[in-house]
N, C-alpha and C positions, 0 to 999 in steps of 0.2 A: 373166604369172603375178602374182597379187595376194598379196603377203606380209603385208599389214597385216591385223590381226585386226578382228573386228566390234565389240569393246568398246573404245570410246574413253573415256579418262579425262577428265572435264571439269575444267577449272581453276577453276570457280566454287565458292564456299563458301556453304553454306546457313546463315544466322544464326538461323533460327527455334529450333533446339534450344538454342543458346547463350542466347538471350533467355529461354527457358523456365527454364533453370537459374538465371539471374540473378534472375528474379522469384520463384522458389521460395526462393532464399537470402534475398531481401529480406523475404518474408513470415515466414520462420523467425526472422530477427533482430528483426523488429518484435514478434513474439509473445514471444520470449525476453526482450527488453528490458522489456516491460511486466510480465512475471512476476518479473523480477529485482529490482524495486523492493521493498524490505523495510520494512514499517511498524514492526516490533518492533525498536527501537533499544536498549532497555534490557532485559536478561535478567531476567525474573521468571517465577514459576510461576503461571500463570492457573488458575482453577477450570475444571473440565471440564463440557461440556454439548453437546447435539446442536445442530447448526446452524452457520452461518457468520457471523462478525461482522467483516467486512472492508470498509472503505470508504476508498478512497485519497485522497479529496478532503477529508478532515477533519483536525482537530487531535487529536493523541493526548495524553491526560492519564494519567500513570502514577503509581500509589501503590505503594511497596514496603513490605516488612515493618518498616522503620525509620521509617515515617510520613514519608518524604521524597516530595515532589511534583515531578513532571517534566512540562513541556509540551514535546512532541516529545522531544528529548533534552537539553533545558536544565533544570537544577534550579532550582526556584522555591520561595520560602518560602510558607508557608500564608497569611500576611497579604497577599501580593502576587499570589496566583494569580488572583483575579477580574480585577484590572486587566490582567494579562498575557494572560489568555484573551480578554478583550474587545478588546484591541489586535490580537491575532492574527486574530480573527474579524470585525473591523469591515468589511472589504471583501467579505465573503461574503453572498450574497443569501439563502441558507438555511443559517445556521450550525449546525454539528453537531460533536460531539466523540466520540471513542472513549475510553471510560473503561476503563483497564487496571489493575485492582487485584489485587495478589497474594493468594494463597489465605488467608493468615492476617491480612490487614489488618482492623482493627476496622471494624465497619459504620458507625460515626459518621463516619469519614474519607470513606467512599464517599458517605454522605448529604450531607456538607458540599459535595462537588463537585456532586452532583445538585441540591442546593438553589440553588447559584450558577447552574447551567444553567437551572433552572426560573424563577428571578427574571429572567433575561435572555433568555428564549424561545430557548434553545439546545437542539437535539435531542441526546439522549444515547444512545449505543450502548454496551452493556456487552460488553467483549471477553472471550472464553472460549477455551480449547483444545478442539478437537473430540475426541470420544470415539473 
């Protein structure tokens, strides 16, 4: 008389499903880490427009309502901004800046930064909030 059943449990463990889960988690964290990088380090109210003005490989120049200038998150005086910009962008093959001017900033402040960029062949991208 044979008392053993037909179904034998195999002691082997299949790792393919485990590797699928690991790769999915890896992809998720890679995408999440690239989206977590925040360009806006200084809180200002940008003008609204259609389109997207985000470039993560550039230097951010911010002008707030008090006519204070910031390069990335470091405050810089108006007289030293050209020197600071050039020192930040000297290693870049195609230099570009993201100009973030608050809504009520006088146009001459924005033109001042754009003039510096034009004199030094720096591409300028104007940052806006999407509508």
